[in-house]
N, C-alpha and C positions, 0 to 999 in steps of 0.2 A: 759324331757328340759327347763328351766323354760327364760322367755319369758326377753328379758336385761333391767334392771331396767334405767329410764334415773332419773339419781340423779343433782344434781347441785354442786360443793361449792358455798356458799355466802359468800362473809369475809365483814366486815365494817370496818372502824381502827378506832378509839375512838379520837376527838377532842383534849380531857388535855393531853394524855399521846400517841400517835399518837400508842399503842400497837391495832393491829389487835384482831381482834374479830370473832371466825366465825358464826355465824348468820344462817348460812344454814336451820334445825330447827327451829326457829323463824318468830316467823307471824308479815311481816309487820307494823312497825311502830307501832313496840310493846317495852316498852324498861329495857332493858339491864340493870347490873351492871359489868362493865371491867374487865375482873380475872384479869387483872393485876394492875389494880394501884381505885378499887372499884368505880368507875365517875359514874352515872350513862346516860346511849346513848339512843338514839330512833337509832332503828334499820329500813337501808333504803337496801332500793336490788328488784335486774331488778326481768325484769314479763317481757323474748323475749327480744326486742328489748328499752324497757318503760323503766323506772327507775324509786321508784315514789320518787314526791317529798313533799309533806306534807299528812296528813291528813283537810280534809274543814268538817266533818259531822262526828255524828252514831247516831244509831239509834238501835233501835230496837235490832235488826237480822243483819245489818252490819255496814260494814263501809259507804266511799268516802270518797278518797285520790286523790290526784291529780298528773300523770303523764311527764312526762317528751320521748319527745317526738324526739332521735338524727335524727340531719339536715339535 
């Protein structure tokens, strides 16, 4: 018997054309071309109750991101 996998679907909206983009397999805050209009957008993702707002730094092996928590 295979254990259940915790797979979540994450979607982002293109600010140029408002098309929905599946960003489930993409790294947070990576750049991706919108499949609808071709505009490059940053992937914003949610982790548990945190939302990634912006990248504030990058080093040799890591990226530092600013999270937002709901009130």
